[in-house]
VOSE-95635 format. One line per 8 residues: their letters; for each residue x, y, z of N, C-alpha, C, CB. Coordinates in Angstrom, 2 decimals, m for minus. Glycine has a CB too. Example, Ala and Ser with C-alpha at 12.3 -4.5 7.8 and 13.67 -1.06 7.14 Angstrom:
VOSE-95635
AS = 13.19,m5.69,7.80,12.30,m4.50,7.80,13.20,m3.30,7.80,11.31,m4.47,9.05 ~ 12.85,m2.25,7.08,13.67,m1.06,7.14,12.90,0.03,7.87,14.08,m0.60,5.72
This chain:
VOSE-95635
XXXXXXXX = m13.15,13.94,6.57,m12.24,14.90,7.15,m12.98,15.99,7.92,m11.37,15.52,6.08 ~ m14.26,15.77,8.19,m15.04,16.78,8.88,m14.57,17.00,10.32,m16.50,16.39,8.87 ~ m13.94,16.00,10.95,m13.45,16.17,12.31,m12.04,16.75,12.36,m13.47,14.84,13.03 ~ m11.39,16.85,11.22,m10.04,17.38,11.18,m10.09,18.87,10.86,m9.18,16.63,10.13 ~ m9.32,19.63,11.61,m9.24,21.05,11.28,m7.99,21.31,10.44,m9.22,21.91,12.57 ~ m7.77,22.57,10.13,m6.67,22.95,9.26,m5.31,22.53,9.82,m6.68,24.47,9.03 ~ m5.14,22.64,11.12,m3.88,22.26,11.76,m3.64,20.74,11.64,m3.87,22.69,13.25 ~ m4.71,19.96,11.82,m4.59,18.51,11.68,m4.15,18.15,10.25,m5.93,17.82,12.03
XXXXXXXX = m4.75,18.79,9.27,m4.40,18.53,7.88,m2.95,18.90,7.62,m5.33,19.31,6.92 ~ m2.50,20.02,8.18,m1.08,20.41,8.03,m0.16,19.36,8.64,m0.83,21.79,8.69 ~ m0.54,18.85,9.80,0.26,17.80,10.44,0.34,16.58,9.55,m0.33,17.42,11.83 ~ m0.80,16.15,9.03,m0.83,14.97,8.16,0.00,15.17,6.90,m2.27,14.62,7.78 ~ m0.07,16.35,6.30,0.74,16.63,5.11,2.22,16.51,5.43,0.44,18.04,4.56 ~ 2.63,17.10,6.54,4.04,17.05,6.92,4.49,15.63,7.22,4.30,17.94,8.14 ~ 3.67,14.88,7.94,4.04,13.50,8.27,4.09,12.62,7.03,3.05,12.91,9.28 ~ 3.20,12.86,6.05,3.25,12.09,4.81,4.51,12.43,4.02,2.01,12.36,3.96
XXXXXXXX = 4.97,13.66,4.14,6.17,14.08,3.43,7.42,13.50,4.10,6.26,15.61,3.37 ~ 7.45,13.55,5.44,8.64,13.06,6.17,8.25,12.72,7.60,9.77,14.13,6.16 ~ 8.03,11.43,7.85,7.61,10.99,9.18,8.77,11.01,10.18,7.02,9.59,9.10 ~ 10.00,11.20,9.70,11.14,11.21,10.62,11.35,12.57,11.29,12.39,10.82,9.88 ~ 10.49,13.55,10.97,10.60,14.84,11.64,10.46,14.67,13.14,9.54,15.83,11.11 ~ 11.29,15.39,13.88,11.11,15.37,15.33,9.83,16.12,15.66,12.34,16.01,16.06 ~ 9.32,15.92,16.84,8.11,16.61,17.27,8.33,18.13,17.25,7.69,16.15,18.69 ~ 9.52,18.57,17.64,9.82,20.00,17.60,9.81,20.53,16.17,11.19,20.27,18.25
XXXXXXXX = 10.40,19.79,15.24,10.40,20.21,13.83,8.99,20.24,13.27,11.28,19.28,13.00 ~ 8.20,19.25,13.60,6.82,19.19,13.13,6.02,20.38,13.68,6.15,17.86,13.54 ~ 6.15,20.63,14.96,5.43,21.75,15.58,5.85,23.07,14.95,5.69,21.78,17.10 ~ 7.15,23.27,14.71,7.62,24.50,14.06,7.06,24.64,12.66,9.15,24.53,14.02 ~ 7.01,23.53,11.93,6.55,23.57,10.53,5.09,23.99,10.41,6.74,22.22,9.89 ~ 4.29,23.67,11.42,2.86,24.00,11.32,2.44,25.14,12.24,2.03,22.79,11.62 ~ 3.37,25.64,13.04,3.07,26.80,13.89,2.30,26.48,15.15,2.31,27.78,13.11 ~ 2.60,25.34,15.75,1.97,24.99,17.03,3.05,24.76,18.08,1.09,23.72,16.88
XXXXXXXX = 2.65,24.75,19.33,3.59,24.38,20.39,3.84,22.87,20.29,3.04,24.77,21.81 ~ 4.93,22.46,20.89,5.29,21.03,20.88,4.18,20.19,21.50,6.63,20.80,21.65 ~ 3.65,20.61,22.67,2.62,19.85,23.37,1.32,19.79,22.57,2.36,20.46,24.73 ~ 0.91,20.90,21.98,m0.33,20.92,21.19,m0.19,20.00,19.98,m0.67,22.36,20.74 ~ 0.97,20.04,19.37,1.22,19.17,18.21,1.19,17.70,18.63,2.59,19.51,17.55 ~ 1.84,17.37,19.73,1.87,16.00,20.23,0.46,15.49,20.54,2.75,15.91,21.48 ~ m0.36,16.34,21.17,m1.74,15.94,21.50,m2.53,15.64,20.23,m2.45,17.03,22.31 ~ m2.35,16.45,19.21,m3.07,16.24,17.95,m2.61,14.95,17.25,m2.87,17.44,17.01
XXXXXXXX = m1.32,14.73,17.21,m0.79,13.50,16.59,m1.30,12.28,17.35,0.76,13.50,16.56 ~ m1.24,12.33,18.66,m1.72,11.22,19.49,m3.21,10.96,19.26,m1.45,11.51,20.97 ~ m3.99,12.03,19.17,m5.44,11.88,18.95,m5.70,11.24,17.57,m6.15,13.26,19.05 ~ m4.94,11.65,16.57,m5.13,11.05,15.23,m4.66,9.60,15.20,m4.37,11.87,14.16 ~ m3.64,9.27,15.97,m3.22,7.87,16.12,m4.35,7.05,16.74,m1.94,7.76,16.99 ~ m4.88,7.53,17.85,m5.92,6.80,18.58,m7.21,6.67,17.77,m6.21,7.49,19.89 ~ m7.50,7.66,16.93,m8.70,7.62,16.11,m8.52,6.76,14.86,m9.09,9.04,15.71 ~ m7.32,6.27,14.63,m7.07,5.44,13.45,m6.89,6.24,12.17,m8.19,4.49,13.28
XXXXXXXX = m6.73,7.55,12.28,m6.47,8.37,11.10,m5.05,8.14,10.63,m6.70,9.87,11.41 ~ m4.12,8.10,11.55,m2.74,7.71,11.24,m2.68,6.21,11.49,m1.67,8.51,12.13 ~ m2.43,5.45,10.43,m2.51,3.99,10.54,m1.15,3.31,10.69,m3.20,3.44,9.33 ~ m0.07,4.06,10.56,1.25,3.47,10.72,2.32,4.45,10.31,1.36,2.19,9.91 ~ 3.55,4.09,10.60,4.72,4.88,10.21,5.71,3.92,9.58,5.35,5.66,11.44 ~ 6.18,4.26,8.39,7.05,3.33,7.66,8.25,4.05,7.07,6.26,2.64,6.56 ~ 9.24,3.27,6.68,10.36,3.76,5.89,10.13,3.28,4.46,11.74,3.25,6.45 ~ 10.26,4.18,3.49,10.12,3.81,2.10,11.48,3.36,1.59,9.56,4.99,1.25
XXXXXXXX = 11.54,2.19,0.99,12.79,1.58,0.57,12.90,1.59,m0.95,12.89,0.12,1.11 ~ 14.06,1.93,m1.47,14.30,1.91,m2.91,14.25,0.46,m3.38,15.67,2.58,m3.26 ~ 13.27,0.09,m4.23,13.13,m1.30,m4.65,14.37,m1.86,m5.36,11.95,m1.43,m5.57 ~ 15.05,m1.03,m6.14,16.25,m1.48,m6.83,17.38,m1.83,m5.88,16.72,m0.43,m7.80 ~ 17.45,m1.11,m4.77,18.51,m1.36,m3.78,18.35,m2.70,m3.08,18.53,m0.24,m2.75 ~ 17.15,m3.26,m3.10,16.90,m4.55,m2.45,16.50,m5.61,m3.47,15.80,m4.41,m1.37 ~ 16.92,m5.40,m4.72,16.73,m6.35,m5.82,15.26,m6.70,m6.06,17.50,m7.61,m5.54 ~ 14.41,m5.67,m6.04,12.99,m5.84,m6.37,12.59,m4.79,m7.40,12.10,m5.74,m5.08
XXXXXXXX = 13.39,m4.70,m8.47,13.25,m3.64,m9.45,12.11,m3.79,m10.44,14.49,m3.52,m10.19 ~ 11.45,m4.93,m10.46,10.38,m5.15,m11.44,9.02,m5.10,m10.76,10.58,m6.50,m12.16 ~ 8.19,m4.13,m11.18,6.83,m4.06,m10.66,5.90,m4.69,m11.69,6.41,m2.59,m10.34 ~ 4.96,m5.47,m11.20,4.00,m6.14,m12.08,2.59,m5.92,m11.56,4.31,m7.66,m12.17 ~ 1.69,m5.71,m12.51,0.27,m5.66,m12.20,m0.36,m6.93,m12.76,m0.41,m4.38,m12.79 ~ m1.00,m7.69,m11.91,m1.62,m8.95,m12.31,m3.13,m8.76,m12.32,m1.20,m10.13,m11.35 ~ m3.73,m9.08,m13.47,m5.17,m9.00,m13.60,m5.72,m10.41,m13.42,m5.59,m8.39,m14.99 ~ m6.56,m10.59,m12.43,m7.04,m11.91,m12.05,m8.54,m12.03,m12.32,m6.74,m12.20,m10.56
XXXXXXXX = m8.89,m13.15,m12.94,m10.31,m13.49,m13.12,m10.53,m14.84,m12.46,m10.72,m13.52,m14.66 ~ m11.71,m14.98,m11.88,m12.02,m16.23,m11.19,m13.36,m16.78,m11.69,m12.06,m16.02,m9.67 ~ m13.52,m18.09,m11.55,m14.80,m18.71,m11.86,m15.71,m18.72,m10.64,m14.60,m20.14,m12.36 ~ m15.12,m18.50,m9.48,m15.86,m18.62,m8.23,m15.90,m17.29,m7.49,m15.24,m19.70,m7.35 ~ m17.04,m16.98,m6.93,m17.17,m15.79,m6.11,m17.75,m16.14,m4.74,m18.06,m14.74,m6.81 ~ m17.67,m17.42,m4.39,m18.24,m17.82,m3.11,m17.32,m17.41,m1.96,m18.50,m19.35,m3.09 ~ m17.86,m17.31,m0.76,m17.09,m16.85,0.40,m15.85,m17.70,0.70,m17.97,m16.82,1.60 ~ m15.93,m19.01,0.50,m14.76,m19.86,0.77,m13.61,m19.51,m0.15,m15.13,m21.35,0.62
XXXXXXXX = m13.91,m19.33,m1.45,m12.85,m18.96,m2.40,m12.27,m17.60,m2.04,m13.39,m18.95,m3.85 ~ m13.13,m16.66,m1.71,m12.66,m15.32,m1.35,m11.75,m15.35,m0.12,m13.84,m14.39,m1.10 ~ m12.09,m16.17,0.84,m11.25,m16.32,2.03,m9.90,m16.92,1.66,m11.94,m17.19,3.08 ~ m9.89,m17.96,0.83,m8.63,m18.57,0.38,m7.78,m17.56,m0.38,m8.92,m19.79,m0.52 ~ m8.42,m16.79,m1.26,m7.70,m15.80,m2.06,m7.11,m14.72,m1.16,m8.63,m15.17,m3.11 ~ m7.91,m14.23,m0.23,m7.44,m13.19,0.70,m6.24,m13.71,1.51,m8.60,m12.76,1.66 ~ m6.36,m14.93,2.03,m5.27,m15.51,2.81,m4.03,m15.70,1.96,m5.71,m16.85,3.42 ~ m4.21,m16.22,0.75,m3.07,m16.46,m0.15,m2.34,m15.16,m0.47,m3.54,m17.13,m1.46
XXXXXXXX = m3.09,m14.14,m0.85,m2.43,m12.90,m1.25,m1.79,m12.18,m0.06,m3.43,m11.97,m1.93 ~ m2.33,m12.38,1.13,m1.73,m11.75,2.31,m0.46,m12.46,2.75,m2.72,m11.73,3.45 ~ m0.30,m13.74,2.38,0.88,m14.49,2.82,2.04,m14.41,1.83,0.51,m15.93,3.04 ~ 1.81,m14.00,0.60,2.88,m13.92,m0.40,3.56,m12.56,m0.27,2.32,m14.14,m1.85 ~ 4.82,m12.57,0.12,5.49,m11.31,0.48,5.68,m10.36,m0.69,6.83,m11.62,1.08 ~ 5.80,m10.84,m1.90,5.99,m9.95,m3.05,4.75,m9.19,m3.45,6.47,m10.74,m4.20 ~ 3.59,m9.61,m2.96,2.34,m8.93,m3.29,2.19,m7.72,m2.37,1.11,m9.89,m3.15 ~ 2.09,m6.54,m2.98,2.01,m5.30,m2.22,0.59,m4.81,m2.03,2.81,m4.23,m2.91
XXXXXXXX = m0.25,m4.98,m3.06,m1.63,m4.47,m3.01,m2.54,m5.44,m3.73,m1.73,m3.06,m3.63 ~ m3.76,m5.56,m3.23,m4.78,m6.39,m3.89,m6.09,m5.60,m3.84,m4.94,m7.81,m3.19 ~ m6.74,m5.51,m5.00,m7.99,m4.77,m5.11,m9.05,m5.64,m5.77,m7.79,m3.46,m5.90 ~ m10.25,m5.67,m5.21,m11.39,m6.30,m5.86,m12.01,m5.25,m6.76,m12.45,m6.88,m4.82 ~ m12.24,m5.60,m8.02,m12.59,m4.61,m9.04,m14.01,m4.80,m9.56,m11.61,m4.68,m10.18 ~ m14.52,m3.77,m10.22,m15.76,m3.87,m10.97,m15.41,m4.17,m12.43,m16.61,m2.56,m10.85 ~ m16.41,m4.55,m13.20,m16.19,m4.78,m14.63,m15.72,m6.19,m14.92,m15.18,m3.78,m15.17 ~ m15.00,m6.35,m16.04,m14.54,m7.66,m16.49,m13.48,m8.27,m15.59,m14.01,m7.56,m17.89
XXXXXXXX = m12.73,m7.44,m14.95,m11.63,m7.87,m14.10,m12.15,m8.12,m12.69,m10.50,m6.82,m14.10 ~ m11.76,m9.24,m12.08,m12.19,m9.52,m10.70,m11.26,m8.89,m9.67,m12.26,m11.02,m10.48 ~ m9.95,m9.07,m9.86,m8.97,m8.55,m8.91,m7.78,m7.97,m9.65,m8.51,m9.67,m7.93 ~ m7.18,m6.96,m9.04,m5.94,m6.39,m9.54,m4.91,m6.50,m8.43,m6.13,m4.90,m10.00 ~ m3.76,m7.07,m8.78,m2.68,m7.26,m7.81,m1.48,m6.44,m8.26,m2.30,m8.78,m7.67 ~ m0.87,m5.73,m7.33,0.39,m5.03,m7.58,1.47,m5.76,m6.80,0.31,m3.50,m7.17 ~ 2.53,m6.14,m7.50,3.59,m6.92,m6.85,4.96,m6.39,m7.26,3.46,m8.41,m7.20 ~ 5.96,m6.70,m6.46,7.35,m6.38,m6.73,8.15,m7.66,m6.71,7.92,m5.35,m5.71
XXXXXXXX = 8.96,m7.85,m7.75,9.84,m9.01,m7.87,11.18,m8.55,m8.43,9.20,m10.11,m8.77 ~ 12.15,m9.44,m8.40,13.48,m9.09,m8.92,13.49,m9.11,m10.45,14.53,m10.07,m8.37 ~ 12.84,m10.12,m11.03,12.94,m10.32,m12.47,11.82,m11.28,m12.91,14.35,m10.89,m12.87 ~ 11.87,m11.71,m14.17,10.82,m12.61,m14.68,10.78,m13.92,m13.91,11.03,m12.88,m16.17 ~ 11.93,m14.43,m13.54,11.95,m15.67,m12.74,11.26,m15.44,m11.40,13.41,m16.16,m12.51 ~ 11.46,m14.28,m10.82,10.79,m13.94,m9.57,9.29,m13.84,m9.75,11.33,m12.64,m9.01 ~ 8.88,m13.28,m10.90,7.44,m13.21,m11.18,6.87,m14.61,m11.33,7.17,m12.38,m12.47 ~ 7.57,m15.47,m12.06,7.07,m16.83,m12.25,6.93,m17.55,m10.91,8.00,m17.62,m13.18
XXXXXXXX = 7.88,m17.35,m10.02,7.80,m17.99,m8.69,6.58,m17.47,m7.92,9.10,m17.72,m7.89 ~ 6.35,m16.16,m7.99,5.19,m15.58,m7.31,3.90,m16.12,m7.92,5.22,m14.04,m7.40 ~ 3.84,m16.16,m9.24,2.67,m16.68,m9.95,2.40,m18.14,m9.56,2.87,m16.57,m11.48 ~ 3.44,m18.96,m9.56,3.30,m20.38,m9.20,2.82,m20.54,m7.76,4.63,m21.12,m9.40 ~ 3.35,m19.71,m6.90,2.92,m19.76,m5.49,1.44,m19.41,m5.37,3.77,m18.79,m4.63 ~ 1.01,m18.39,m6.08,m0.39,m17.97,m6.01,m1.33,m19.05,m6.53,m0.60,m16.68,m6.79 ~ m1.05,m19.59,m7.71,m1.97,m20.58,m8.28,m1.92,m21.91,m7.53,m1.65,m20.81,m9.76 ~ m0.84,m22.14,m6.78,m0.77,m23.34,m5.93,m1.70,m23.19,m4.73,0.68,m23.59,m5.46
XXXXXXXX = m1.84,m21.96,m4.24,m2.63,m21.72,m3.03,m4.12,m21.56,m3.28,m2.12,m20.50,m2.35 ~ m4.49,m21.09,m4.48,m5.91,m20.82,m4.75,m6.18,m21.01,m6.25,m6.30,m19.38,m4.29 ~ m7.27,m21.67,m6.60,m7.59,m21.84,m8.03,m8.03,m20.52,m8.65,m8.69,m22.91,m8.20 ~ m7.45,m20.21,m9.80,m7.74,m18.96,m10.51,m8.06,m19.31,m11.96,m6.53,m17.96,m10.43 ~ m9.10,m18.68,m12.52,m9.51,m18.95,m13.89,m8.51,m18.40,m14.90,m10.88,m18.37,m14.16 ~ m8.04,m17.15,m14.66,m7.14,m16.52,m15.61,m6.31,m15.45,m14.90,m7.93,m15.90,m16.78 ~ m5.04,m15.41,m15.26,m4.15,m14.36,m14.76,m3.40,m13.80,m15.96,m3.15,m14.92,m13.67 ~ m3.44,m12.49,m16.11,m2.58,m11.85,m17.10,m1.76,m10.81,m16.37,m3.42,m11.22,m18.28
XXXXXXXX = m0.59,m10.52,m16.89,0.32,m9.62,m16.20,0.79,m8.51,m17.12,1.52,m10.39,m15.64 ~ 0.98,m7.35,m16.54,1.58,m6.21,m17.23,2.77,m5.77,m16.39,0.54,m5.03,m17.43 ~ 3.90,m5.58,m17.05,5.13,m5.22,m16.36,5.43,m3.75,m16.57,6.31,m6.09,m16.85 ~ 5.82,m3.07,m15.51,6.08,m1.64,m15.56,7.43,m1.40,m16.21,6.03,m1.02,m14.14 ~ 7.41,m0.59,m17.26,8.66,m0.23,m17.94,9.26,1.04,m17.34,8.42,m0.05,m19.44 ~ 8.42,1.95,m16.88,8.90,3.20,m16.30,7.90,3.67,m15.25,9.11,4.29,m17.39 ~ 8.41,4.01,m14.08,7.55,4.57,m13.03,7.60,6.08,m13.16,8.01,4.11,m11.60 ~ 6.49,6.66,m13.56,6.44,8.10,m13.75,6.05,8.80,m12.45,5.45,8.45,m14.87
XXXXXXXX = 5.09,8.24,m11.74,4.70,8.77,m10.43,4.25,7.62,m9.56,3.58,9.85,m10.57 ~ 4.78,7.56,m8.36,4.38,6.56,m7.38,4.52,7.21,m6.01,5.25,5.25,m7.50 ~ 3.41,7.46,m5.37,3.44,8.12,m4.08,2.54,7.41,m3.09,3.02,9.57,m4.21 ~ 2.84,7.57,m1.85,1.97,7.04,m0.80,1.18,8.16,m0.14,2.80,6.28,0.25 ~ 1.51,9.41,m0.47,0.86,10.57,0.16,m0.53,10.81,m0.41,1.71,11.82,m0.02 ~ m1.50,10.95,0.47,m2.87,11.26,0.05,m2.97,12.76,m0.25,m3.91,10.83,1.15 ~ m3.81,13.14,m1.20,m3.92,14.57,m1.56,m4.79,15.35,m0.56,m4.51,14.70,m2.97 ~ m4.21,15.77,0.52,m4.93,16.50,1.57,m4.93,17.99,1.30,m4.32,16.22,2.95
């Protein structure tokens, strides 16, 4: 964040809170002119600091109320397996996040499904696409905090 000044950070905070703000509302919120604000947003877009704009959807409203964390262990760490795994996890729509981990666990997957049958379908799809040594799953009973905003 060494290239970002205080105004840039304010813009990012506001956009993380509500990306639907008009340019005028955003400029008013941070105390800049409309043009100065637009130039800063455009510069952060071009620099890849702002990577996208999305709408956050209530998972229950679209019948994806069950979040699952899948802990994956593999027997293989060769590049071909990693490519297959990366491709498989990127093509399965219910998979939201995939992390390569340190320690006993090789990968952690965060997914959204409708129910246990939906989880089983996702699991079957994954193991059909790539060989996995072990998969264990933990199901979220209560979401206490879930945010996409970075602590700026």
